[in-house]
N, C-alpha and C positions, 0 to 999 in steps of 0.2 A: 889448403884451408881458406886462402884469400878469395876463392871463387864463391864462398858462402858468407853472406853478411852476418854480422852480429845481430842477434835478435833481442836478447835480454841476458840477465845474469842469474845464475843458479846459486846454490849453497856455496859459501866460501868464495863468493865473487867469481865463480867459474863461468866462463863465457859460453853461452848457448847460441848456436848459429841456426839460421833459417834452414828448413829441410830441403829447399830448392836453391839452386845456384843463382847468382846475381843475374846472369843472362836470361834464364827462364823466368825469374821473378819480374824482370823488367817488361816482359811480354804480357803479364797479367794486366787486364784493364782495371784501372783505378776507379774509385768512386768519384762521381762528379760532385765537387764541393758545393756548388749552388743547389743541386738536387738534394744533397744531404741536408743542407740548412733548411730547405723548404719542407722536406720530410719531417725533420725534427720539430719544425714550427707546427706542423699539422698533427704530428704524433710525438709528443715530447717524451724523452727518455725519463724513466723514473728518477727522482731526486735521490741523493744519498740518504739512506735510512728508510726509503720506501721499499715495499715488497714488489716482486715481479714474478710472474709465472712464465718460464721460457716455453715458447711454442714447440720447441724441438724435444727437449727432455721432459717437459711437463712438470718440472720441479719448481717449487716456490723458493725464491731467493730474496734476501734483503740486499739491496745495493749498498756496498761498503766502500767501493773504490771506483774510479773512473772507468776502468776496463772490465768491471763486473758484467756490465750489459753493453753490448756493442751493436752498431748498425751493420748488419750483414748485407753483402752485395755479391753479385756474380762477378767473377774475375774473367768471364768470357765476354760479356757485353756491358758490364758496369751497372746493371739494373739493381735497384735496391729491393731487398727481400723483407727487411724489417728488423726489429730489435730481437736479439737472442742473447743468451748468456755467453760469456767469454769462453767457457769450456766447450760448448757446442760449436761455436765459431771456429775454434782451433781444431776441433775434431774434424769438422767438414773440410777445413783447409788441408789437414794432413791426409785426407782421403782424396785430395786433388779435385774436390767438387765433382768427382766422377761417379755417376749413378750406377754404372756396372760394378765398380769397385765396392760401393756401399751395399749393393744387393748381394755381392759375394760375401761381404762381411756378415750380413744378416743370415745368409744360408749357413755360414760357418758357425755362427752362434747357435742357430737352431739345431744343426747337426751335433754340436758339442753338448747341448742340453739334452738332446735325445739319447746320446751315448751315455751321458751321466746318469740319466734316470733309468736306463735299461740294464745297467751293470748290477 
């Protein structure tokens, strides 16, 4: 278990760990802090209480917490993609930012929906 970093705490203070090991996580390219500051200066994150429409899920959300809306970036080259909701950011990360995996997930959903409606 020590190969996986603590990420956050769940119900009952249960420790939740990152889905990738420390070694793999360290290879991910981090966001450049100066580029992030400049991006935020040009494209401010919505303030607490403001609404935001996530460009990925297309849902309107009211920002209640710091992590509700996050600055998404590529872990391959560090390039900034823009503001998205925390849920979409986590989902993209869980799919490893892998386009082939995301496309297979889309095909899986389409197949499941097709089966559901043909029964």
